[in-house]
C-alpha positions as CSV (number, residue, x, y, z in Angstrom):
1,M,89.4,-53.2,-13.8
2,I,87.0,-51.7,-11.3
3,A,87.5,-49.8,-8.1
4,S,85.0,-47.9,-6.1
5,L,84.6,-46.2,-2.7
6,P,80.8,-45.7,-2.8
7,M,79.6,-45.7,0.8
8,Y,80.6,-42.2,1.9
9,D,81.0,-40.6,-1.5
10,R,79.2,-37.3,-1.6
11,A,80.0,-33.9,-3.2
12,E,82.1,-32.8,-0.3
13,T,84.2,-36.0,-0.2
14,T,84.5,-36.8,-3.9
15,A,87.9,-35.1,-4.5
16,A,89.4,-36.6,-1.3
17,N,88.2,-40.0,-2.3
18,D,89.7,-39.6,-5.7
19,R,93.1,-38.6,-4.2
20,F,92.9,-41.5,-1.7
21,W,92.3,-44.0,-4.5
22,Q,95.3,-42.6,-6.5
23,G,97.4,-43.2,-3.4
24,I,96.2,-46.8,-3.2
25,R,96.7,-47.3,-6.9
26,Q,100.2,-45.9,-6.8
27,H,101.3,-48.2,-3.9
28,L,99.5,-51.2,-5.4
29,G,101.1,-50.7,-8.9
30,H,97.9,-51.3,-10.9
31,G,94.2,-50.4,-11.0
32,P,91.8,-48.3,-12.9
33,A,92.7,-44.7,-13.5
34,A,89.5,-43.5,-11.8
35,L,87.0,-44.7,-9.3
36,S,83.7,-46.1,-10.7
37,R,80.6,-44.1,-9.9
38,S,78.3,-46.3,-11.9
39,G,75.4,-45.9,-9.5
40,D,75.2,-49.7,-9.2
41,P,77.6,-50.8,-6.5
42,M,76.4,-54.4,-6.7
43,Q,77.5,-54.6,-10.3
44,D,80.9,-53.4,-9.3
45,W,81.2,-55.8,-6.3
46,L,80.4,-58.8,-8.5
47,D,82.7,-57.7,-11.4
48,P,85.5,-60.4,-11.8
49,A,87.9,-57.5,-12.4
50,L,87.1,-55.8,-9.1
51,V,90.3,-54.4,-7.6
52,L,88.8,-52.7,-4.5
53,S,85.5,-51.6,-3.1
54,Q,83.6,-51.0,0.1
55,T,80.3,-52.8,0.7
56,C,77.8,-53.1,3.6
57,S,77.9,-56.0,6.0
58,L,74.3,-57.1,5.2
59,P,74.9,-57.7,1.4
60,F,78.3,-59.2,2.4
61,R,76.8,-61.9,4.6
62,S,73.7,-62.4,2.6
63,G,75.4,-63.5,-0.6
64,L,78.6,-61.6,-1.4
65,A,81.0,-63.3,1.0
66,P,81.9,-66.4,-1.2
67,K,82.1,-64.2,-4.3
68,V,84.7,-61.7,-3.1
69,T,87.8,-61.5,-0.9
70,L,87.4,-59.7,2.4
71,L,90.2,-57.4,3.4
72,G,89.0,-55.7,6.5
73,A,87.5,-52.3,7.3
74,F,88.5,-48.7,7.7
75,D,88.8,-47.4,11.2
76,Y,86.8,-44.2,11.4
77,G,87.8,-43.4,14.9
78,V,84.3,-43.9,16.3
79,A,84.4,-43.2,20.0
80,G,83.4,-46.0,22.4
81,V,83.6,-48.9,19.9
82,P,86.5,-51.2,18.9
83,K,88.7,-50.0,16.0
84,G,87.2,-50.8,12.7
85,Y,83.7,-51.0,14.2
86,Y,80.8,-48.6,14.0
87,Q,77.1,-48.3,15.1
88,S,73.9,-46.6,14.0
89,V,72.2,-43.6,15.6
90,V,68.4,-43.5,15.6
91,L,67.2,-40.0,14.7
92,A,64.0,-38.1,15.5
93,R,63.1,-34.5,15.3
94,L,64.2,-32.3,18.2
95,G,61.9,-32.7,21.2
96,A,60.3,-35.9,19.9
97,S,59.5,-38.9,22.1
98,R,62.4,-41.1,23.1
99,D,60.0,-44.0,23.7
100,L,60.5,-46.3,20.6
101,S,57.2,-48.0,21.2
102,S,55.4,-44.8,20.4
103,Y,56.8,-45.1,16.8
104,E,55.2,-48.5,16.1
105,N,52.7,-47.2,13.6
106,R,54.4,-43.9,12.7
107,P,56.3,-43.4,9.4
108,V,59.9,-44.7,9.7
109,A,62.5,-43.8,6.9
110,V,64.7,-46.7,5.9
111,N,67.4,-46.3,3.2
112,M,66.9,-49.9,2.0
113,F,66.1,-53.3,3.3
114,S,69.6,-54.4,2.3
115,S,71.3,-52.0,4.7
116,Q,72.9,-53.1,8.0
117,S,73.0,-49.7,9.5
118,G,69.7,-48.4,8.2
119,W,67.5,-51.5,8.6
120,A,69.2,-54.4,10.5
121,A,70.5,-52.1,13.2
122,L,67.1,-50.4,13.5
123,C,65.4,-53.8,13.9
124,D,67.9,-54.7,16.6
125,V,67.2,-51.5,18.5
126,A,63.4,-52.0,18.1
127,T,63.7,-55.6,19.4
128,T,65.6,-54.5,22.4
129,A,62.8,-51.9,23.1
130,K,60.3,-54.7,22.6
131,T,58.5,-53.0,19.8
132,T,57.9,-53.5,16.1
133,L,58.1,-50.7,13.5
134,R,55.4,-51.3,11.0
135,N,55.1,-48.1,8.8
136,I,58.3,-48.3,6.7
137,K,59.1,-45.7,4.0
138,I,62.0,-46.5,1.7
139,S,64.2,-43.4,1.1
140,G,67.0,-44.9,-1.0
141,A,69.8,-43.3,1.0
142,H,70.8,-42.5,4.6
143,R,71.0,-38.8,3.9
144,A,67.5,-38.9,2.4
145,S,66.2,-40.8,5.4
146,A,67.6,-38.1,7.8
147,E,66.2,-35.3,5.6
148,M,62.7,-37.1,5.6
149,V,62.7,-37.0,9.4
150,A,63.8,-33.3,9.5
151,S,61.0,-32.4,7.0
152,G,58.3,-34.3,8.8
153,A,57.9,-36.9,6.0
154,A,59.0,-39.5,8.5
155,D,59.3,-39.6,12.3
156,L,62.3,-41.9,12.8
157,A,65.3,-43.2,10.9
158,A,68.6,-45.0,11.6
159,V,71.8,-43.9,10.0
160,D,75.4,-45.0,10.7
161,C,77.4,-42.8,12.9
162,V,80.0,-41.8,10.3
163,T,77.2,-40.7,8.0
164,W,75.7,-38.7,10.9
165,E,79.0,-36.9,11.4
166,M,79.0,-35.9,7.8
167,I,75.4,-34.8,7.8
168,K,76.1,-32.6,10.9
169,R,79.1,-31.1,9.1
170,W,77.5,-30.3,5.7
171,D,73.7,-30.4,5.9
172,D,71.7,-27.6,7.5
173,F,68.8,-29.9,8.3
174,A,70.9,-31.7,10.9
175,N,70.1,-29.0,13.5
176,Q,66.5,-30.2,13.4
177,L,67.4,-33.7,14.5
178,E,68.5,-35.5,17.7
179,I,69.7,-39.0,18.6
180,I,67.1,-40.9,20.7
181,A,68.8,-44.3,20.6
182,M,71.9,-46.1,19.4
183,S,72.6,-49.6,18.1
184,A,75.2,-52.0,19.4
185,P,78.6,-51.8,17.6
186,T,79.2,-54.1,14.7
187,P,82.1,-54.6,12.3
188,G,82.6,-51.7,9.9
189,L,81.8,-51.5,6.2
190,P,83.8,-54.4,4.6
191,L,86.5,-53.6,2.1
192,I,86.6,-56.2,-0.6
193,C,88.4,-57.2,-3.7
194,G,88.0,-59.8,-6.5
195,H,89.4,-63.2,-6.0
196,A,92.1,-62.4,-8.7
197,E,93.7,-59.7,-6.5
198,N,96.5,-60.3,-4.0
199,A,94.9,-59.4,-0.7
200,A,98.3,-58.9,1.1
201,D,99.4,-56.4,-1.6
202,L,96.2,-54.5,-1.4
203,T,96.2,-54.4,2.4
204,R,99.8,-53.0,2.3
205,A,98.8,-50.4,-0.4
206,I,95.7,-49.3,1.7
207,R,97.8,-48.9,4.8
208,M,100.4,-46.8,3.0
209,A,97.8,-44.6,1.3
210,I,96.2,-43.9,4.6
211,A,99.5,-42.9,6.1
212,D,100.0,-40.6,3.1
213,L,96.6,-38.8,3.5
214,T,96.9,-35.0,4.1
215,P,95.4,-33.7,7.3
216,E,92.6,-32.1,5.3
217,D,91.7,-35.3,3.4
218,R,92.0,-37.4,6.6
219,Q,89.5,-35.0,8.3
220,T,87.2,-35.0,5.3
221,L,87.1,-38.8,4.9
222,Q,87.4,-39.5,8.7
223,V,89.7,-42.5,7.9
224,Q,92.1,-43.1,10.7
225,G,93.4,-46.6,9.8
226,F,92.7,-50.0,8.5
227,I,91.7,-53.0,10.6
228,E,91.7,-56.6,9.5
229,I,88.4,-58.2,10.6
230,P,87.7,-61.8,9.9
231,A,84.6,-62.9,7.8
232,A,83.3,-64.8,10.8
233,A,82.7,-61.5,12.7
234,Y,80.3,-60.4,9.9
235,L,78.7,-63.8,9.3
236,A,77.9,-64.2,13.0
237,L,75.5,-61.1,12.9
238,P,71.8,-62.0,12.8
239,M,69.8,-61.5,9.7
240,P,67.0,-58.9,10.0
241,P,63.4,-59.4,8.8
242,T,63.4,-59.7,5.1
243,G,61.7,-57.3,2.8
244,A,61.7,-56.5,-0.9
245,P,63.7,-53.3,-1.5
246,T,61.8,-50.7,-3.4
247,A,65.0,-48.7,-4.3
248,P,68.3,-49.8,-5.8
249,L,71.3,-50.4,-3.6
250,T,73.2,-47.1,-3.7
251,S,75.5,-45.1,-1.5
252,P,74.0,-44.5,1.9
253,L,74.8,-40.8,1.5
254,Q,73.5,-40.0,-1.9
């Protein structure tokens, strides 16, 4: 059996994620003794023995959807968006231009082309601004994208707003960055299981484990609740321009 919570798993959240999984496992009555941290989430997502994982909406709608069972999404309490939804923030260095057209040929850090929040959302923001971002640098992770902008290796990056809150909390380079644009809200990171699992039992276990979170773990993980979101809400999102990823699909924070 396989279970993973890879999308916001960083050194500061590892222990809380482990305790959260133990709570889910206890209420579910089965599952692996520990979360998988294989470094290859796609392998976990496609494993027939998958009990629970969290994916990104772009991989979900571009191929995963028929191969897994969608449960819903965590509610991270993002202000100004529906429960269970999130959005991306577009980051630049402090004092940089807020005119997105000025970044058309400047280096832009993208975690990977298979990311909704780092690539698809950025494309949507650029389209709204009637510009095209042409100089893309693949960072491999959201945190790395933000750090590239802070260091001057890139001038622009999009990261999801939950990642941004964690970066502000734990990474000193955050004080060199500011938000210059935001994407439209979209359904949050899909929670999925293998077809062999009972979705109703898992949903019940997740809700109970969320209720059991200590105040400290709730603050660390930012998980406020669980929202059932239909697959149609994800599949209705437009696909971004395609590109061949030059980095493996990993956690957006690593």
